[in-house]
C-alpha positions in Angstrom: 7.5 -12.0 24.0 8.6 -11.6 20.5 8.2 -14.6 18.0 9.7 -14.9 14.5 7.7 -16.8 11.7 10.2 -18.2 9.3 9.2 -19.8 6.2 11.0 -22.8 4.4 9.8 -24.4 1.2 13.2 -25.1 -0.7 14.0 -21.4 0.0 14.5 -20.1 3.5 12.6 -16.8 4.2 13.4 -15.5 7.6 11.3 -13.2 9.4 13.3 -10.2 10.4 10.5 -8.3 12.4 8.6 -10.8 14.4 5.4 -10.2 16.4 4.7 -9.8 20.1 2.3 -12.3 21.8 1.8 -12.9 25.4 2.0 -16.6 25.3 3.5 -19.4 23.3 -0.1 -20.7 22.6 -1.0 -17.4 20.9 2.0 -17.7 18.8 1.1 -21.2 17.9 -2.4 -20.2 16.7 -0.8 -17.3 14.8 1.6 -19.7 13.0 -1.4 -21.9 11.8 -3.2 -18.8 10.5 -0.1 -17.5 8.9 0.7 -20.8 7.2 -3.1 -21.1 6.1 -2.7 -17.6 4.5 0.4 -18.7 2.5 -1.3 -21.9 1.4 -4.5 -19.9 0.3 -2.3 -17.3 -1.6 0.0 -20.1 -3.0 -1.9 -23.5 -3.2 0.5 -25.1 -5.5 3.5 -24.5 -3.0 3.1 -27.9 -1.4 3.0 -29.9 -4.7 6.6 -28.9 -5.8 7.9 -32.1 -4.0 8.9 -30.3 -0.8 6.9 -29.6 2.3 6.2 -26.2 3.6 7.4 -25.1 7.0 6.6 -22.3 9.3 9.5 -22.4 11.9 8.7 -20.3 14.9 11.7 -18.9 17.0 12.0 -16.5 20.0 14.2 -13.4 20.1 17.2 -15.6 20.7 16.5 -17.4 17.4 15.7 -20.8 19.4 13.4 -22.9 17.6 10.3 -23.2 19.6 8.0 -25.2 17.3 7.2 -26.0 13.6 4.0 -26.1 11.5 4.5 -28.5 8.6 2.2 -28.8 5.5 2.8 -31.5 3.0 0.9 -32.7 0.0 1.2 -36.5 -0.6 -0.2 -38.1 -3.7 -1.6 -41.7 -3.1 -0.8 -44.3 -5.8 -4.0 -43.9 -7.4 -3.9 -40.1 -7.4 -0.4 -40.1 -8.8 -1.5 -42.0 -11.9 -4.0 -39.2 -12.7 -1.6 -36.4 -12.5 
């Protein structure tokens, strides 16, 4: 089954190629790994006031699940920024 890993963070970046996986669970694991790679390479991404979303669809572009990463300052932390 082909899954597409579309990124959303203020700008929508669709996945036009997708990846083949045997199960939805395998695609879920890949979505978390892929989101972690994006966070590793762009750690300030979630501190821009928007969350980061990895929206995973099937070949019909039906949304199957979403991984959301969000950075939230607590009141004490916001005063330090």
